[in-house]
N, C-alpha and C positions, 0 to 999 in steps of 0.2 A: 547441487548448487547452480549449475548452468541453467536449469529450468527457471530457477528463482530470479536469475539475472538476465532473463530474455529481454529483448527490446521492448516488448509490450509491458513487462513488469517494471522495467526501468522508467517507462513513461508514467506508470501508476505511481511509483515512488516520487517522481518529479512533481506530479500533480498533488500528492499528499503534502510535500514540502512547501510548494508554492501557494496552493489554494487553501490548505488547512480545512478540508471538508468537515462538516458537522455530522455526517453519517455516511455509511457505505452507499446508500442510494444517491446522495449528492455527488460522491466521487464517481460512481458509475455514470451518472448523467454528464459529468464534466468530461469524461474520457470517451463517451459514446459506446459503452459496453453494458452487457447485462449485469445486474447487481449480483446474481449468483456467481458469475465468473469472477467478478471483482473480489467478492468475499473470499472465494477459494484461493485466489492469488494472494490476497492480503494475509490470510491465515498461513499460507506456505512461507511468506516472508517473515511472519511473526515467529515461526519456528527457528529462524536464523537470527532473530533479534533485530531485524531491520525496522520493524514497526511494532507498536503496541496499540491496544484498544482502550479507549476511554468511554466508559458507559455513561450515558446521559438519559436517564429515564428508560424508555423502551428502545432507544437507538444506540448504536455503537459507532464511534468515530475513530478512524484510523489516525495514528500519529507517528510520524517518523521518529526514530530514536537516535538520529545522527544529524549533523550539519553538513558534513562532507563524507563521501563514501569513496574509499580506495580499496581496490582488490588486487592482491598479488597472486598470480598463478605460478605455481612451481612446476 
């Protein structure tokens, strides 16, 4: 879980929430990262239910599944 909540991934989540990108490529451009790395990170976050993917023709758009995120560490 710590890898999923890294500073870089939190920045990706913020970008998804605020910019609502229409594709992984759009998100990658917005954050200045390679699309393959963004896709890998988004899929890891999807495994934890933080994002889901909306298919639109041949593109896939990430969508946050929350409005506010709170994590408790025990």
